[in-house]
PAPAVEX-615598 format. One record per residue (C-alpha): y, x, z; residue in three letters. Coordinates in steps of 0.001 Angstrom, whole numbers, plus 500000, padded with zeros to 6 digits. Layout:
BEGIN
YXZALA ...
***
This chain:
BEGIN
445247463858528291UNK 446633465112531450UNK 448290463147534528UNK 451448463948536255UNK 453265462729538864UNK 456447462020538594UNK 459052461606541513UNK 462104458621540244UNK 465236459076541829UNK 467525455727541553UNK 471115455675541590UNK 472886453920543445UNK 474574450810541548UNK 476758449860543763UNK 478952453471542710UNK 477914453377538916UNK 477748450096537809UNK 478432449411533906UNK 480607446317534000UNK 478507444464536075UNK 475153444085534315UNK 472906440766534936UNK 469007441317534815UNK 466227439241535440UNK 464449438733538845UNK 461525440790537285UNK 460138444062538039UNK 462495446304535271UNK 463650449817534776UNK 467248450572533360UNK 468149453642531809UNK 471209454742530735UNK 472220457788529379UNK 476465458707528619UNK 476867459947525588UNK 480445461682526236UNK 481077463764529815UNK 481596461669532781UNK 482092461777536796UNK 480436459178538894UNK 483919457683539692UNK 484627457331536157UNK 481190456169534515UNK 481899452225535160UNK 484920452744532890UNK 482221453654529941UNK 482135451200526968UNK 478441449844525730UNK 479319452296522577UNK 479662455113524731UNK 476386454998526593UNK 473061454377526005UNK 471075451796527325UNK 467452450066527783UNK 465339448288529919UNK 461837447458530167UNK 460448444429532079UNK 456926444613533616UNK 454543442146534469UNK 452883441633537897UNK 450769444227537036UNK 452425447124535971UNK 452326446298532317UNK 455640446524530102UNK 456170442846528466UNK 459475443300526918UNK 461617446136525759UNK 465768445948525094UNK 467383448516523094UNK 470631447777523822UNK 473318447781521220UNK 470604449822518941UNK 470888447086516394UNK 472757447634512977UNK 475617445864514201UNK 475714446730517542UNK 472821443728518059UNK 470334444381520912UNK 466562445013519799UNK 464162443102521631UNK 460501444517520979UNK 457927441297522913UNK 454589442704524353UNK 451773440666524332UNK 448147440972525860UNK 444511439417525491UNK 442298438455528134UNK 440755441894528583UNK 444512443569529323UNK 444908444869525784UNK 447576445268523267UNK 445773443694519974UNK 449184442614518435UNK 452163444797518601UNK 455410443058517306UNK 458335444941515580UNK 461775444855517078UNK 464138442118516185UNK 467943441875516579UNK 469797439987519282UNK 473522439384519085UNK 474970439824522803UNK 478626440244523322UNK 478139440622527463UNK 476276442782529872UNK 473516440474530944UNK 470190441530529616UNK 467848438943530861UNK 464435438876530037UNK 463160436458527594UNK 460262434216527527UNK 457120435941525882UNK 456204432847524125UNK 459794432091523104UNK 460296436244522023UNK 457219436265519819UNK 458642432749518122UNK 462278434603517523UNK 460685438025516183UNK 458252435746513721UNK 461849433567512777UNK 463941436604511963UNK 461295438111509598UNK 460267434815508158UNK 463630434981506003UNK 463547436072502278UNK 465435439544503437UNK 461925440361504897UNK 459279438526502075UNK 458898435788504347UNK 457027437490506877UNK 454938435512509372UNK 452951438487511153UNK 455716440736512050UNK 453243442758513915UNK 450472445075513746UNK 446768443756514975UNK 443981445391515501UNK 440050444088515927UNK 437824445692518256UNK 434214445993518718UNK 432903443712521552UNK 431846446898523637UNK 433760449087526849UNK 434424451661523850UNK 437197449271522320UNK 436518450968519137UNK 438765449705516202UNK 436962447837513353UNK 440153446734511603UNK 443843447464511476UNK 446179445375509764UNK 449959445989509344UNK 452954443786509368UNK 453623441910506160UNK 451400438751504693UNK 449707441089502397UNK 448351443213505180UNK 447612440281507277UNK 444265440504509702UNK 441652438604507221UNK 443719439487504442UNK 440900441952502829UNK 444205444559503354UNK 443499445942506431UNK 442558449608507631UNK 438519449314508026UNK 435928451464509924UNK 432128451229510841UNK 430860453399512944UNK 426807454593512575UNK 424629457688512383UNK 423549459716509072UNK 419827458787507486UNK 417413461039506450UNK 418100463251503692UNK 421753461700503643UNK 423461465157504172UNK 422567468716503674UNK 421747471146506224UNK 423806474420505918UNK 423643477422508142UNK 424710480629508400UNK 422907483863509857UNK 424898486811511825UNK 424118490121511875UNK 426598492842513785UNK 427917495791511378UNK 428589498244513434UNK 430380500306510855UNK 432579497653510008UNK 433053496228513748UNK 432066492711512522UNK 429424490283512131UNK 428491490289508247UNK 427375486400507241UNK 424572485139505320UNK 424295481522503552UNK 421079479555504229UNK 420204476432502784UNK 418311474745505197UNK 416917471264503712UNK 418664467912505065UNK 419710466595508943UNK 417146464685510295UNK 417903460951510733UNK 420114460051513500UNK 421152463564514149UNK 425371463144513105UNK 427878460474514147UNK 428725458609511245UNK 432555457312510685UNK 433248455259507645UNK 437267454645506979UNK 438189452234504449UNK 441843451890503347UNK 444002448836502485UNK 442716448835498596UNK 438985448640499761UNK 436767445552499974UNK 437815442995502804UNK 434553442968504244UNK 432584445874503964UNK 429076445597503926UNK 425981448537503576UNK 426141450551500446UNK 430150449135499944UNK 431394452895500678UNK 430035453908497216UNK 433393451651496282UNK 436185453723498205UNK 435969455150501637UNK 436367458288503571UNK 433130459127505433UNK 433006461890508460UNK 430201463497509466UNK 429961464897513419UNK 427290467009515231UNK 426609466663518647UNK 429161469352519367UNK 431629467209517985UNK 432472469329514723UNK 432733468009511126UNK 429964469388508942UNK 430671466825506228UNK 433334465006504742UNK 432936462369502107UNK 434719460713499472UNK 433860458399496167UNK 434997458018492713UNK 433155454713491985UNK 429555455971492962UNK 429903459665492403UNK 430093461422495625UNK 432526464191496615UNK 431435466116499075UNK 433194469221501638UNK 430744470796503564UNK 431630473067507079UNK 429158475664507731UNK 429605477171511647UNK 427724480185513141UNK 425965479977516491UNK 429198481107518624UNK 431016477620516845UNK 433118480100514430UNK 433777478199510994UNK 432288480626508353UNK 431934478690505134UNK 433701475845503440UNK 432018474381500581UNK 434361471894498499UNK 432994469400496103UNK 432580471362492870UNK 430227473274494815UNK 427719470474494456UNK 424439472403493212UNK 422438475309494200UNK 425161477845496169UNK 424640481359495374UNK 427059484674495570UNK 429186483294492283UNK 429801480119493424UNK 430269481300496939UNK 432928483790495795UNK 434482481529493094UNK 434718478235494804UNK 434280478916498636UNK 435685479568501720UNK 434185482228503551UNK 435025483958507073UNK 433862486673509069UNK 434786487723512833UNK 434582490615515184UNK 432240490958518367UNK 436177489447520082UNK 435561485935517842UNK 438457486930516167UNK 438921486519512280UNK 438921490008510467UNK 438066488851506842UNK 438516485744504715UNK 437922484991501121UNK 439789481857499328UNK 438411480562495941UNK 439262482725493019UNK 441160485378495818UNK 440057488890496740UNK 439098489318500138UNK 441945489459502609UNK 441919491393506195UNK 443400491147509768UNK 444074493908512340UNK 444937493067515687UNK 446550494452518473UNK 444993494529522220UNK 446291491145522727UNK 445052489991519548UNK 447744489149518059UNK 448095489894513951UNK 449236493738513432UNK 448647494411509931UNK 447332491760507184UNK 446072493081503571UNK 445752493571500717UNK 449623493045500069UNK 451585493795496846UNK 454592496080496935UNK 457838494160497323UNK 459450496713495354UNK 460198496306491024UNK 459285499818490554UNK 456198500003492917UNK 453202498680491817UNK 450650499777494955UNK 448937497390497210UNK 448801497621500792UNK 449557496500504656UNK 451789494516505862UNK 452628495342509234UNK 454135493537512516UNK 455428494680515615UNK 456293493097518731UNK 458730494086522029UNK 457553493604525310UNK 457952489667525129UNK 455617489327522646UNK 458191488450519854UNK 457846489692516446UNK 460712492435516060UNK 460018493855512922UNK 457978493413509691UNK 456936496495507143UNK 454821497341504134UNK 452436500028504205UNK 451436501745501148UNK 447441502059501889UNK 444268500767500442UNK 442923497583501237UNK 438932497515502263UNK 436416496983504790UNK 436170500209505713UNK 440372500691505834UNK 440487497571508255UNK 437944499383510677UNK 440426502139510712UNK 443506500648511276UNK 441368498325513932UNK 440285501537515718UNK 444030502952515844UNK 445285499654517249UNK 442579499524519869UNK 443941502666521444UNK 447507501739521001UNK 450444500247523207UNK 451183496727522468UNK 454978496841521802UNK 457942498473520822UNK 461325498924522674UNK 465074498332522257UNK 467120501654521678UNK 470245501751519583UNK 469476505184518588UNK 466551504502516642UNK 465940504611512652UNK 463087503269510683UNK 462499504303507189UNK 465638505458507334UNK 467595502260508245UNK 469317502137511417UNK 466730499236512746UNK 467883500011516864UNK 464207499502517947UNK 461240502291518524UNK 458659502770516060UNK 456322505036518667UNK 452933502812518411UNK 450766503133514904UNK 450979502941512441UNK 454886504522511849UNK 454547505469508001UNK 456035502147506419UNK 458810500765504435UNK 460788498684506496UNK 461175494856505356UNK 462991492435508144UNK 464264493192511631UNK 464479490214514440UNK 467169490802516980UNK 467073489220520421UNK 468974488905523806UNK 472522490032523075UNK 474458491356520003UNK 473835495294520307UNK 472075495566516448UNK 474031496717512958UNK 476114495141511108UNK 476671492699513360UNK 479720490345513300UNK 482042490547516410UNK 480901487689518585UNK 484127485614519156UNK 485270483761522287UNK 485785480529520707UNK 484399478777517239UNK 485908475401516543UNK 487284475322520486UNK 484105475678521472UNK 483161478538524048UNK 480814481038522629UNK 477865482391524709UNK 478138485445526293UNK 474408485501528153UNK 472080484781525425UNK 469282486243527055UNK 465746484710525242UNK 467621483533522113UNK 467227484881518682UNK 470699486537518184UNK 470124488309514602UNK 467981489008511668UNK 467801491707508957UNK 465989491312505380UNK 465822493898503032UNK 466790493199499380UNK 463642493924498015UNK 465071496354494573UNK 463361499770493945UNK 461945501539497287UNK 464672504264497821UNK 467121501369497956UNK 468089500104501712UNK 470072497338500655UNK 470235494248503397UNK 471172491098504326UNK 472294491038508216UNK 472951487044509686UNK 474171486752513108UNK 473570483496514890UNK 476109482632518228UNK 475648479424520601UNK 478044477357522835UNK 477907477091526448UNK 474940475048526461UNK 472891477223524183UNK 473187475266521106UNK 473353477092517802UNK 476816476611516286UNK 477511479454513787UNK 476036481287511490UNK 477040484510509718UNK 475421486117507021UNK 476558489195505499UNK 474481489276501391UNK 473363492346499984UNK 476073492291497395UNK 478799492628500842UNK 480000489273500430UNK 478991487035503029UNK 478415483198504060UNK 479628481500507107UNK 479188478671508448UNK 480523476983511886UNK 479835473472513476UNK 481444471549515970UNK 478816469800518142UNK 479932466511520292UNK 478312466059523801UNK 474938464856522302UNK 474993467260519775UNK 475730465530516483UNK 477674467664514053UNK 481189466723514055UNK 483029469212511352UNK 481052471647509307UNK 483424474627508154UNK 482252477020505089UNK 483723480300503767UNK 481748481868501251UNK 482230485236499260UNK 480389487017496611UNK 482070490553497428UNK 485659491239496654UNK 485856487673494749UNK 487944484451495419UNK 486908483251499042UNK 485505479686499161UNK 486575477376502125UNK 484904474061503070UNK 485014471862505406UNK 482705468626506068UNK 483711466281508773UNK 480943463736510088UNK 481650459975511638UNK 479127458266513166UNK 477902454700514127UNK 477966453909517744UNK 474118453748517350UNK 474678457505516013UNK 473912456850512497UNK 475795458784510333UNK 478919456652509239UNK 480851458851506714UNK 480781462074505471UNK 483364463751503532UNK 483667467247501921UNK 486881469614501127UNK 487516472482498824UNK 490687474400499574UNK 491881471549501441UNK 491153468575498946UNK 489435465881500059UNK 486291464164498112UNK 483739461340499890UNK 480489461984500343UNK 478980459139501491UNK 480162456093503745UNK 477027454550504892UNK 476383450702505778UNK 473078449711507690UNK 471176446493508028UNK 470788444777511161UNK 467304446830511587UNK 469290450002511359UNK 467965450876507987UNK 470551452484505172UNK 471665449184502954UNK 473999451053500883UNK 476459453526500828UNK 479461454828499286UNK 479602458032496890UNK 482500459971495509UNK 486358459933495124UNK 487114457668498429UNK 486312454738500735UNK 488988452453499249UNK 487767453585495438UNK 484423455329494899UNK 482904456348492368UNK 479774454524492934UNK 478532451941495824UNK 474624452421495638UNK 472578449769497372UNK 468993449943498897UNK 466045447637499737UNK 462962447788501611UNK 459730445919502098UNK 458288444494505535UNK 456732448237505948UNK 460101450223505489UNK 458447451102502431UNK 461716451801499941UNK 461522449143497282UNK 464676449663495411UNK 467817451669494541UNK 470184449223492883UNK 469092446072491093UNK 467413446985487650UNK 468433443504486292UNK 471919443687487359UNK 473746447130486954UNK 477287445593487234UNK 479182448796487641UNK 476260450687488815UNK 475231453865486488UNK 471680453876487350UNK 469332451623489018UNK 465270451853490156UNK 462713449810491467UNK 459394450374493086UNK 456523447890493436UNK 453614448430495582UNK 451339445245496163UNK 453142443376493648UNK 453398445073489978UNK 455693442806487771UNK 455453443682484168UNK 452497445977483302UNK 449024444110481887UNK 445886445983483850UNK 448255447380486307UNK 446930446179490129UNK 448589445655492989UNK 448146448649495880UNK 448288448067499548UNK 447614451648500857UNK 451127453147499870UNK 450763454103496454UNK 453089452837493885UNK 451656450865491119UNK 455094450147488851UNK 458455451968488868UNK 461342450505486541UNK 464693452029485716UNK 467388451453483415UNK 471086453370483420UNK 474603452442482504UNK 474092454438478924UNK 470847453433477846UNK 470755449641479799UNK 467394448613478805UNK 464764448575481774UNK 462299451278481089UNK 459359451951483637UNK 455713452934484147UNK 452489451486485663UNK 449919453459487443UNK 446511453518487873UNK 444579455690489938UNK 440728456596491075UNK 439290456189494237UNK 440398459485495364UNK 444436458264494909UNK 444418460614492025UNK 446483459227488813UNK 444632458578486059UNK 446737456595483825UNK 450704456162483398UNK 451394453248481264UNK 454737453382479821UNK 457016450197479197UNK 460491449239477990UNK 462111445832478565UNK 458809444361479877UNK 456712445447476664UNK 453952447815477013UNK 454850450337474170UNK 452768453292475310UNK 455383455727474331UNK 455321458164476849UNK 451889457353478240UNK 449857460067480085UNK 446014459792480536UNK 443974462128482909UNK 440777462866484020UNK 439251465227486608UNK 436463467584487813UNK 435537467076491552UNK 438025470120492548UNK 441069468037491099UNK 441480470600488486UNK 442302468509485034UNK 440117468369482498UNK 441599465962480091UNK 445327465050479421UNK 446348462655477019UNK 450497462385476313UNK 452382460438474108UNK 455968461095473861UNK 458974462112471468UNK 459515458802470287UNK 460705455553471875UNK 461703453597469060UNK 458757453089466587UNK 456088450857466789UNK 452905452907467509UNK 453039455940470198UNK 453478458899468801UNK 450410461486469810UNK 452702464696471459UNK 449530466099473493UNK 445733465876473595UNK 444480468587476137UNK 441317470096476608UNK 440999472230479976UNK 438449474850479931UNK 437308476835483357UNK 434845479325483600UNK 431689478347485489UNK 432101478369489395UNK 435676478675488874UNK 438830476842489435UNK 441273479127487288UNK 442197478186484066UNK 441595480258481171UNK 442466478053478059UNK 443632474781476874UNK 443057473442473593UNK 445437470667472173UNK 444026468738469130UNK 447406467300467930UNK 449269470487468005UNK 452752468556467813UNK 455727470383468639UNK 456963469801472398UNK 455348468574475658UNK 452555471824475604UNK 452715474372472734UNK 448778475527471817UNK 450220479119469919UNK 447156481033470968UNK 444189479816468578UNK 441328482406469387UNK 439894483434473019UNK 441435482867476140UNK 444926481728476906UNK 445563483126480811UNK 444078485769483056UNK 444639486442486689UNK 445086489363489359UNK 443067489967491996UNK 445446487570494114UNK 444644484422491926UNK 448246484918490420UNK 448585484049486436UNK 449549487491484583UNK 449145486625481127UNK 449823483312479075UNK 449419483998475451UNK 450799480623474615UNK 454353481926475855UNK 453513485551474894UNK 453568486756478337UNK 451835490104478254UNK 452158490687482111UNK 453519489124485251UNK 454295491596488471UNK 453651490060491995UNK 455268491339495532UNK 453687491042498731UNK 454185487133499079UNK 452546486221495370UNK 455901485642493992UNK 456957487727490716UNK 458868490148490475UNK 458544490863486678UNK 457725488737483579UNK 457067490767480344UNK 457115488733476770UNK 455850491495474767UNK 458397493327472935UNK 460840490713472729UNK 462293491089476647UNK 461653490645480035UNK 462567488369483362UNK 463245490217486651UNK 463773488816489983UNK 464793490534493360UNK 463740488635496753UNK 464831489355500241UNK 461876490437502307UNK 461652486593503424UNK 460890485401500139UNK 464098484173499141UNK 465243484690495571UNK 468608486304495458UNK 468776487421491788UNK 467766487659488215UNK 468106489645485086UNK 467091488381481731UNK 466796490872479226UNK 466469490967475689UNK 467853492531472459UNK 468833495122474720UNK 471418492569476802UNK 470928491718480538UNK 472226488662481746UNK 472804488503485740UNK 472273485807487936UNK 472994485716491233UNK 471371483236493996UNK 473899483525497158UNK 472240480624499457UNK 473176478230497125UNK 476299479383495449UNK 475050480482492231UNK 476971483312489788UNK 476031483844486400UNK 477259487487485668UNK 479353487704488585UNK 480923484229487042UNK 480563481351489719UNK 478496478499488413UNK 478235475844490989UNK 477368475415494506UNK 475350472045495969UNK 476699469115497801UNK 474812466650499593UNK 475328463893497082UNK 475110466519493949UNK 477001469591493111UNK 480513471669492650UNK 480404473160489277UNK 483457475548487923UNK 485524475050484761UNK 487292478347483990UNK 488472478505487761UNK 488967474923488823UNK 486315473222491082UNK 485103469773489923UNK 482963467256491939UNK 479573465928490011UNK 477255463414492262UNK 474119462550491308UNK 471218459359491223UNK 467871460904492577UNK 464955458852492808UNK 462331458505495641UNK 461210461936494877UNK 464287463302494675UNK 464306463843491030UNK 467595464002489638UNK 467935461413486969UNK 471521460666486354UNK 474451463266487115UNK 478570461743486847UNK 481654462568487799UNK 485325461086487466UNK 487142462464484095UNK 490321463777483500UNK 491620459748482777UNK 490140458758486655UNK 486946457061484917UNK 483741457526486104UNK 481564458986483151UNK 477998459756483073UNK 477390463793482420UNK 473699463839481976UNK 470537461911482225UNK 467010462966482745UNK 463682461181483091UNK 459804462262483400UNK 456623462096483075UNK 454479461501486298UNK 453820465345486819UNK 457205466307485599UNK 457547466825482038UNK 460865465569480632UNK 461033462450478313UNK 462868462824474816UNK 463645460919472096UNK 466003458273473543UNK 468900459827475753UNK 471827460533473353UNK 473534462368476122UNK 473827466270476194UNK 472215468088478633UNK 474444469908481272UNK 473822473250482311UNK 472495472521485837UNK 468967473141485981UNK 467647471291489193UNK 466447468459488197UNK 462316467697488916UNK 462289467146492685UNK 465587469215493104UNK 463858471989491530UNK 464990474796489456UNK 463956474530485989UNK 463258478797484465UNK 463889477588480920UNK 464869480977479308UNK 463726481605475663UNK 462627485060475071UNK 461980485993471413UNK 461355482231470815UNK 458759481386473625UNK 460323479138476326UNK 459118479767479691UNK 459740476132481036UNK 458614476577484641UNK 460010475100487849UNK 460553477658490692UNK 459352475771494193UNK 460269478492496064UNK 456780479570497151UNK 455514479003493692UNK 455595478009490050UNK 454709474936488313UNK 454022474210484803UNK 455212470852484109UNK 453510470628480528UNK 449764471581482462UNK 450432469871485456UNK 449390472742487743UNK 450798475733489502UNK 450618479398488390UNK 449312480613491764UNK 447401479958494605UNK 448385477452497268UNK 449322479376500082UNK 448416476964502199UNK 444827476554500582UNK 443424476351503553UNK 444871473025504620UNK 443786471327501164UNK 440283472311501118UNK 438600469675499300UNK 440764470220496557UNK 441583473263493730UNK 444308475555494810UNK 445987475034491802UNK 446337471390492107UNK 449635469664492056UNK 450495467208494876UNK 446668466434495019UNK 447240465025491735UNK 449557462206493090UNK 453131463058492117UNK 454072459662492051UNK 453950459677496042UNK 453696462897496613UNK 456418466071496498UNK 455115469690497064UNK 454978470654500765UNK 457797472490501994UNK 454992475139503491UNK 456570474166507926UNK 453376475020510197UNK 455242473725513326UNK 457662470846513163UNK 459174468123515751UNK 458246464692514730UNK 460972462893512782UNK 461493458984512956UNK 459132458665510175UNK 456287460287512092UNK 456914458030514957UNK 457067455008512927UNK 453424455683511525UNK 452206456322514811UNK 451517453064516472UNK 452102453595519851UNK 454770455223520015UNK 456257453102517468UNK 456238450452520019UNK 457617452501522575UNK 460779453487520996UNK 463060450572519792UNK 465160452692516799UNK 465864455992515579UNK 468427457062517839UNK 466283456170521054UNK 463483458196519904UNK 466072461501518895UNK 467367461286522194UNK 464360461790523844UNK 463428464293521770UNK 466667465919522359UNK 465824466172525734UNK 462365467418525146UNK 463741470471522844UNK 466094471483526011UNK 462996471994527943UNK 460948473507525309UNK 463884475815524859UNK 463486476441528444UNK 459569477147528405UNK 459898479427525478UNK 463183481543527537UNK 461084482105530231UNK 457464482360529421UNK 456451484954526991UNK 453148483162526996UNK 454580479952525699UNK 456295481480523238UNK 453161483506522241UNK 450873480318521581UNK 453951478431520017UNK 454615481363517713UNK 450867481248516705UNK 451124477867516035UNK 453723478446513759UNK 452430481096511625UNK 449309478760511157UNK 448588477408507970UNK 447946474146509199UNK 450882472057510758UNK 451239471279514423UNK 454003468403515264UNK 455622467819518320UNK 456119464148519732UNK 458439462950522393UNK 456601460151524527UNK 457798457505527261UNK 454937458636529517UNK 454342460724532086UNK 451346463296530683UNK 450508464856527340UNK 448153464723524669UNK 446904466709521984UNK 445075465260518800UNK 443613467355515583UNK 444576466142512399UNK 442553465964509479UNK 444348468548507771UNK 443433470877510883UNK 446690470870512258UNK 447905468869515671UNK 449936466081517042UNK 451177467832520472UNK 452385464727522466UNK 454974465586525707UNK 455287462733527821UNK 459270462891529188UNK 459372459184531214UNK 457677457146533734UNK 454985455486531745UNK 456717452782530098UNK 460415453933529166UNK 462446457209528791UNK 463719458449532567UNK 466866460244531019UNK 468697460209534119UNK 466181461678535723UNK 465327464929533602UNK 466964467146535624UNK 463958466487538486UNK 461315466094535545UNK 462067469386534153UNK 459083471278535761UNK 456569468229535244UNK 457487469064531208UNK 457327472434531222UNK 453981472152532320UNK 453188469901529658UNK 454349472174527277UNK 452219474933528301UNK 449015472609528738UNK 448974470495525687UNK 450334473613523869UNK 447460475466525166UNK 445215472593523874UNK 446535472846520279UNK 446489476548520390UNK 442730476817521806UNK 441652474423519089UNK 443603476447516340UNK 441843479268517127UNK 438289478218517416UNK 438090478013521396UNK 437934474520522206UNK 435954471779520554UNK 436196467856520731UNK 433091466061521890UNK 433119462420521523UNK 431696459832524281UNK 428064459484523721UNK 427039455593522982UNK 427342453168525878UNK 424129451767525068UNK 421650454374523968UNK 422966457373526124UNK 420637459295528486UNK 421638461628531290UNK 421211464405529436UNK 424131463019527289UNK 426767462433529620UNK 426069465617531357UNK 426830467989527664UNK 430005465328527546UNK 431031466565530875UNK 430338470190530293UNK 432498469989526635UNK 435143468039528709UNK 435315470374531702UNK 435276473759529551UNK 437843472130527604UNK 440407471265530402UNK 439793474284532054UNK 440928476460529351UNK 444217474175528675UNK 444765474732532347UNK 444045478523532486UNK 446706478935529649UNK 449067476491531483UNK 448773478241535195UNK 449487481600533021UNK 452915479639531878UNK 453521478495535068UNK 453082481685536583UNK 455650482842534140UNK 458049480528535000UNK 457828480787538711UNK 458866484321538318UNK 461708483785536192UNK 462829481028539077UNK 462006477448537360UNK 462842474697540016UNK 460295472774541854UNK 457512474700539771UNK 453899475317541449UNK 450697476525540175UNK 448333473714539262UNK 445495473783542072UNK 443604470610540245UNK 443438468515537489UNK 442785464628537686UNK 440790463343534373UNK 438051460949533356UNK 434428462205532857UNK 431368460000532706UNK 428916459039535439UNK 425581458166534227UNK 424071454818535794UNK 421337454111533517UNK 422373450450533597UNK 420195448007531536UNK 423439447102529191UNK 425568450237529945UNK 424252453560530517UNK 427356455016531822UNK 430535454337533263UNK 434029456246533820UNK 435064457802536802UNK 438472459962537862UNK 437203463714538774UNK 439184466443540207UNK 438454469893538664UNK 439311472679540997UNK 441442475372539345UNK 442557477897541826UNK 439042478633543936UNK 436646479375541518UNK 436193482508539900UNK 437326484125537785UNK 441234482986538483UNK 442739483295541376UNK 446799482145542297UNK 447894485795542731UNK 446517486621539892UNK 448818484142537931UNK 451556485296540293UNK 450853488760539255UNK 450725488169535340UNK 447049489426535952UNK 445477487145532714UNK 446050487177529161UNK 445237484605526559UNK 441625484351525526UNK 440451486286522268UNK 440652483663519327UNK 437693482937517205UNK 439245481994513753UNK 
***
């Protein structure tokens, strides 16, 4: 945690009063932020709808006691958040905000007791499940550590002492409870890295590890010793704060994931649950994660389960310069090589390429030797070509012989095929000085190795450096241009899209958006060549949740009105009413803690869904599933019901191994009318020893439909060295070739035919060619506009898609469930009546139901999760896989064809597992590595959810933080480099805006981080003082980003504070040593960034000479052995760093360990 001093500048209300507001006499901070440009002389003419306002009242100790978000309720009410403290000054209960109608400008403090009673009264209505506890609540242990023992959520079912809280227990390990795995390292001078050897050291001794047990809301009400076997997550940490074991239980069966570190603190092995026996080389290579480092603690080789060794080469600034092995991107080349990345003088990646050269440890060392003496950047030069392609960059540094894949352009519009910059776009002045901004990209269309087709994208900005236009020239010679009109606060008012394939018809689309006074989307309309259609007309409830929307045709006569309901925790519970369709075409209900119909299905309190129900106008019976899970939240039973009767017609039952690989799957189906369930699949999955790769599946029923077991002899499947599926005998797939991103280039079906895919170098699919009987059908994917044999088929909209009927474009609208699965598609027919086009329902893992939907299926293949079903039939063999962009998924088997690109993020699961076996709750992750926290993220953070009373208030704070983030990235190459590294990481790093004055960075359980940047004064956003606070915010971006980068690279280790009752002076000294090392490391990066910002003219920016933080002071007391004290770390008076060195840009980032 870093402390910052903030200078508050208060504006005179005499000259800037807003219609004479009235406040209480208590201490308060009033914040106002106009939503339109205004001068001080006209400030008092603004209406409440034209300005964002909030008031925070404080008690005599400076603690916030009430927050009022003015006019932020769904209908313009003030949102009041009461704050209470216990006798020790701790905020045990955190209340939900409640609305108060206020037509005036008086924002008085409400009596605390009255405010609490008003909140309880508001939420006690049937609309909010008669909730008498509209607050989250913590039970803390009776010690100065204030560790949480229980954490309860709002809602009667989750109230404190209901048994459905999150529970915590803190212990130490017992003897023989945890295995002691070690690693020995030896320097290999020939390969320039440390070789590693796994060592089984027996078990840890008693009380050597910190043990934290977490029970979720479904676990026992009051866990007792031994109850962790009934369902818990147990984490063991060593004295350095490193996690050595994560243990979960399915009943009494342990699922252990071990983490093994070398003597330098580098993660060297990850041992997943399936490797629960003796660990030998076969187990390590088949099931485990392995990492090797060089003498600069850089990760140079790694091996994921079932995948060959991968190699990383670095330049002198420790940036990845080459990675391999990488398959060729080109369809006429089956070689294996390396991906090359080069940078400019500011550390920005400028181009990538593929180099045809063998990959091995020796080849890596040869490339590394060349990099150790090579310059570290290339330069802009408009005369230069690379690989015969005009790139406008030099290619002077090794390696130089490669096929160019992508190019990034910055700072100006001097690059090939650029669209000429206009002076205005939709009336907005186009920014001329784009220094520090990304202005364009080029991505190769990877057809043949000799072809030089590519796609060029140009981005234009307005005078405030906000992107307002993007123009992409595709590989066929067509284009897509999107222009956006933004309002003062950055909301899109109009979006104009123009598309042409190549010499074909130009399609012009105009979308218009309007917003409520709270900046929530109100209406969205869509025009094609001038003809307007309603996308949505939204209505919100008193809390600002979407209550209903009108879709299609126009506001006065929509095709459908869709209603939404939620429970007290904000979880979606319904789309329309399954018991009363009326004019609705579809209804869907979600039950969590209160399943209604299915016998044997229990209520669930941890967010898992216990039941879903649906009905449609074309088949008005209520159908549904009840769901049962194991203790690891993996779906084990889906029980089908129809009209409240357990028919079992579409049941699924599954069992798993310890890595989550499916072992058995029993599926009913194909019939809905008969009395007895129809057996469709009874599948047994077979895996080789010490492997996650599926080699064969045996179907005991052998019924057409579902999974088709056409191969009766030997293995069904085989894989390449990267773990990609390359043969499938059940589908007569004899070969699958992959590109550098492990995406299929060509699928060959024996002698029957083939499917060939073409991607751009970024992995976006741009073309598909299906060949059989000497006939080829061509499909183009042009940024959503899909063509078949050069004829437009459709393009997507926010509520469905527009299809081409023999040259006439018509709208199709869609109902989707909570997972984005398309359930019902509908349109307005020729006589003006709303008609269902098609209807689709699914097994939990995505296979389509058959046997009761009478409607014909449409040609649109984007259904489950909104992904495209590849259902080509080649010689009688149906492909039937979903394309998710990064991988392909088989819904009949419920697993992926390829290893997860983010496998290291989920190291306790098989890399082939789909949605960690909970497809009712999760969808495939998008692979985003760094993201800005959304309102949902904030709501899931207890502290932040109390700081911000509404989505709109948080979005405004985030927008201000993004401005400072962009400035920091623009003016500091080090900041740009570390955040780029975070983007490229396999884990997700999330940036939050907070109202605090200081920042904080914490590690997430998946290896990412939450980076919190304070832009306020500790109680409220100080948006009207941002201009005087810029240096503080930019410094935090550097400091907290530094923490995240150091943690990611194995250079920073968390150390928990020792037990207050038993700590000795050595424990305190060790903790303080780790603390000082951690904060000095982040402060060093902060000062590097400060130096760069100073040299680029940052206002009010100075180097940080002292870091103020909280360390421990050993007292040796009889009850508590230490106390907390404020300490000051001098940053510029100790070697090796000096102020002059920072200002002269002498220092570089430290060398990563992983």
